[in-house]
Structure formats: C-alpha cells, structure tokens
C-alpha positions as CSV (number, residue, x, y, z in Angstrom):
1,X,38.9,-16.5,-38.9
2,X,37.6,-13.0,-38.8
3,X,37.7,-12.6,-35.0
4,X,37.3,-8.9,-35.2
5,X,33.9,-9.1,-36.9
6,X,32.8,-11.9,-34.6
7,X,33.8,-9.8,-31.6
8,X,31.9,-6.9,-32.9
9,X,28.8,-9.0,-33.5
10,X,28.9,-10.4,-30.0
11,X,29.5,-7.0,-28.5
12,X,26.5,-5.5,-30.4
13,X,24.3,-8.3,-29.2
14,X,25.3,-8.0,-25.6
15,X,25.2,-4.2,-25.7
16,X,21.6,-4.4,-26.9
17,X,20.7,-7.0,-24.2
18,X,22.3,-4.8,-21.5
19,X,20.5,-1.7,-22.7
20,X,17.2,-3.6,-22.7
21,X,18.0,-4.9,-19.2
22,X,18.8,-1.5,-17.7
23,X,15.8,0.1,-19.3
24,X,13.5,-2.8,-18.1
25,X,14.8,-2.6,-14.6
26,X,14.3,1.2,-14.4
27,X,10.8,1.1,-15.8
28,X,9.8,-1.8,-13.6
29,X,11.0,0.0,-10.5
30,X,9.0,3.1,-11.5
31,X,6.0,0.9,-12.1
32,X,6.3,-0.6,-8.6
33,X,6.6,2.8,-7.0
34,X,3.5,4.1,-8.9
35,X,1.5,1.1,-7.8
36,X,2.5,1.6,-4.2
37,X,1.4,5.2,-4.3
38,X,-1.9,4.2,-6.0
39,X,-2.7,1.8,-3.2
40,X,-1.9,4.6,-0.7
41,X,-4.4,6.8,-2.5
42,X,-7.0,4.0,-2.5
43,X,-6.8,3.8,1.3
44,X,-7.1,7.5,1.5
45,X,-10.3,7.4,-0.6
46,X,-8.7,9.4,-3.4
47,X,-10.2,7.4,-6.3
48,X,-9.2,9.8,-9.1
49,X,-5.6,10.0,-8.0
50,X,-5.3,6.2,-7.6
51,X,-6.8,5.7,-11.1
52,X,-4.3,8.2,-12.6
53,X,-1.3,6.5,-11.0
54,X,-2.4,3.1,-12.1
55,X,-2.8,4.4,-15.6
56,X,0.8,5.7,-15.5
57,X,2.0,2.4,-14.1
58,X,0.4,0.5,-17.0
59,X,2.1,2.7,-19.6
60,X,5.5,2.1,-18.0
61,X,4.9,-1.6,-17.7
62,X,4.0,-1.8,-21.4
63,X,7.1,0.2,-22.2
64,X,9.2,-2.2,-20.2
65,X,7.7,-5.2,-22.0
66,X,8.4,-3.6,-25.4
67,X,12.0,-2.8,-24.5
68,X,12.6,-6.4,-23.6
69,X,10.5,-8.0,-26.4
70,X,13.6,-9.3,-28.3
71,X,15.2,-10.5,-25.0
72,X,12.9,-12.9,-23.3
73,X,15.6,-14.2,-21.0
74,X,15.9,-10.6,-19.6
75,X,12.2,-10.1,-19.4
76,X,11.7,-13.2,-17.4
77,X,14.6,-12.7,-15.0
78,X,12.2,-11.6,-12.3
79,X,12.0,-7.8,-12.0
80,X,9.4,-7.5,-14.8
81,X,7.2,-10.2,-13.1
82,X,7.4,-8.2,-9.8
83,X,6.3,-5.1,-11.5
84,X,3.4,-6.9,-13.3
85,X,2.4,-8.5,-10.0
86,X,2.3,-5.1,-8.2
87,X,0.2,-3.6,-11.0
88,X,-2.2,-6.5,-10.8
89,X,-2.4,-6.0,-7.0
90,X,-3.1,-2.3,-7.5
91,X,-5.8,-2.8,-10.0
92,X,-7.5,-5.6,-8.1
93,X,-7.4,-3.7,-4.9
94,X,-8.9,-0.7,-6.6
95,X,-11.7,-2.8,-8.0
96,X,-12.5,-4.5,-4.8
97,X,-12.5,-1.5,-2.5
98,X,-14.4,0.8,-5.0
99,X,-16.8,-2.1,-5.7
100,X,-16.1,-2.3,-9.4
101,X,-16.1,-5.4,-11.7
102,X,-12.9,-7.4,-11.1
103,X,-10.6,-7.2,-14.1
104,X,-9.1,-10.5,-15.5
105,X,-5.5,-11.0,-16.5
106,X,-6.4,-10.3,-20.1
107,X,-7.9,-7.0,-19.1
108,X,-4.7,-6.0,-17.3
109,X,-2.3,-7.4,-19.9
110,X,-0.4,-9.5,-17.4
111,X,0.3,-13.3,-17.3
112,X,-1.4,-15.7,-15.0
113,X,1.4,-16.0,-12.3
114,X,1.6,-12.2,-11.8
115,X,-2.2,-11.9,-11.7
116,X,-2.6,-14.7,-9.2
117,X,0.1,-13.4,-6.9
118,X,-1.3,-9.9,-7.2
119,X,-4.7,-11.2,-6.3
120,X,-3.3,-13.0,-3.3
121,X,-1.5,-9.9,-2.0
122,X,-4.6,-7.7,-2.6
123,X,-6.2,-9.7,0.3
124,X,-3.9,-7.9,2.7
125,X,-5.0,-4.5,1.3
126,X,-8.6,-5.5,1.6
127,X,-8.1,-6.4,5.2
128,X,-6.6,-3.0,5.9
129,X,-9.7,-1.3,4.3
130,X,-12.0,-3.7,6.1
131,X,-10.6,-2.8,9.5
132,X,-11.2,0.9,8.7
133,X,-14.8,0.1,7.8
134,X,-15.2,-1.8,11.1
135,X,-14.0,1.2,13.0
136,X,-16.6,3.3,11.3
137,X,-19.3,0.8,12.1
138,X,-19.9,-0.2,8.4
139,X,-20.4,-3.8,9.2
140,X,-22.6,-4.7,6.3
141,X,-19.9,-3.6,3.8
142,X,-17.3,-5.3,5.9
143,X,-19.2,-8.6,5.6
144,X,-19.4,-8.2,1.9
145,X,-15.7,-7.8,1.6
146,X,-15.1,-10.7,3.9
147,X,-17.1,-12.9,1.5
148,X,-15.0,-11.6,-1.4
149,X,-11.8,-12.5,0.5
150,X,-13.1,-16.0,0.9
151,X,-13.9,-16.3,-2.8
152,X,-10.4,-15.2,-3.7
153,X,-8.9,-17.7,-1.4
154,X,-11.0,-20.5,-2.8
155,X,-9.9,-19.5,-6.3
156,X,-6.2,-19.5,-5.2
157,X,-6.3,-22.9,-3.7
158,X,-7.6,-24.4,-6.9
159,X,-4.4,-23.4,-8.7
160,X,-2.6,-26.6,-7.8
161,X,0.4,-26.2,-10.1
162,X,4.1,-26.4,-9.4
163,X,5.6,-23.3,-7.8
164,X,7.9,-23.0,-10.8
165,X,4.9,-22.3,-13.0
166,X,3.1,-20.0,-10.6
167,X,6.0,-18.0,-9.2
168,X,5.7,-19.3,-5.6
169,X,1.9,-18.9,-5.4
170,X,1.6,-21.5,-2.6
171,X,3.3,-19.3,-0.1
172,X,1.1,-16.3,-1.1
173,X,-2.0,-18.4,-0.7
174,X,-0.9,-19.5,2.8
175,X,-0.3,-15.9,3.8
176,X,-3.7,-15.0,2.4
177,X,-5.4,-17.7,4.4
178,X,-3.8,-16.5,7.6
179,X,-4.9,-12.9,6.9
180,X,-8.4,-14.0,6.1
181,X,-8.7,-16.1,9.3
182,X,-7.5,-13.1,11.4
183,X,-9.9,-10.8,9.7
184,X,-12.8,-13.2,10.2
185,X,-12.0,-13.3,13.9
186,X,-11.8,-9.5,14.1
187,X,-15.1,-9.1,12.3
188,X,-16.9,-11.7,14.3
189,X,-15.8,-10.1,17.5
190,X,-16.9,-6.6,16.3
191,X,-20.3,-7.9,15.2
192,X,-20.9,-9.6,18.6
193,X,-19.9,-6.4,20.4
194,X,-22.1,-4.3,18.2
195,X,-25.0,-6.7,18.9
196,X,-24.5,-6.5,22.6
197,X,-24.2,-2.7,22.5
198,X,-27.4,-2.4,20.6
199,X,-29.2,-4.8,23.0
200,X,-28.0,-2.7,26.0
201,X,-29.1,0.5,24.4
202,X,-32.5,-1.1,23.6
203,X,-32.9,-2.1,27.2
204,X,-32.1,1.4,28.4
205,X,-34.6,2.9,26.0
206,X,-37.3,0.6,27.4
207,X,-36.4,1.3,31.1
C-alpha cells in the first residue's frame, strides 16, 4: 500500500476543507457585523448608509458561499445560515421601514429558512421603529406598519414544517407573536390617549 500518497491525498482534502471553513467563518462574521450596522443606520434614518452597508454584506455573503461551494458540509454547519438570516433581516427591515417593495428570497439570494427567520426577526426592528413613530405622533404610519407586522405573522404561521427544515422557525414565530401583541397594546393605548387629548382640546376651543 502506498500510504504516503494516501496520507497526502487526505491531507490535501482536509486542508482545503479547513481553509474553506476558516474563510467562510470570517466572511460570515463580517457579514453579520455589516448587517447590524445597517440596521442601526436604518433606525437613524440614514438610508444611503444602510443601503451601502447591505450592499457590502451581500458581496461578502456571496464570497463566503463561493468559498464553500465544494464543501456543503461546511457551508451548512450553521454560521453561513446565520449570516444569510441577518442579511435577510436587514434587507427586509430596510424595505419595510422605507416603504419599498418587499424582496423575496430569490431577490436576496438566500434559502427559505434564512429568509423566514430573517422576516420573523425583522418584526422586532419594525416594532422599534413603530415606537419612534408613535412618540412623534405619526399614528397613521404606525397603523400601516402594524398591519404589515400582522401579515408577516400570518405568513410565518402557515409555514408548518419540521424545525429541522426551517431552522427553528417555530420559536422565531412565537417571539414575533409576542412582539406584535405588545405593539398592538402600545399602539391602541396611544390612539385612545390621542383621541382623548384631541377631544379635550376641542372642548377648550369651544369654551
């Protein structure tokens, strides 16, 4: 037996896999960081910066996928999925808050589990924005986003597949439901208070 050549063949294969793994992890972490910064820019109203950061994140995500293309066991180890999910969350949050057409998973180049979990987690970012709108008295836009949050939840609960297929979507959906119900309560209270305030001011003007 030519053990030396077998050893070298095994070492070459594992070295290539290790290199792909290390590069994939590094690029995935950078993607996640860029997406987090883009969401921060979204909440600050810096649309141009958020768009730029998401564009950079997409390039890194694609680079990570290409690096691991020959090693699907590495690609689906979890870290790439997390990066794709964060990218989907960022793009979905951007579209919802800036009132653009919602991109689908094909538009983003991510698989269904990452897209669905990104959509579910975007609900929390929409709540944050909605609370800012309520503080500014923009109740009409707040109600529009509340309706969008409901539609997202209704979509998520129709995805009745095993968690192994969806990457644990059920838990994300449960969290989204809790966020939506709290937001609905906050918005309802604000609308009632706004109505009472307007009624009192109207009575004062008539007095």
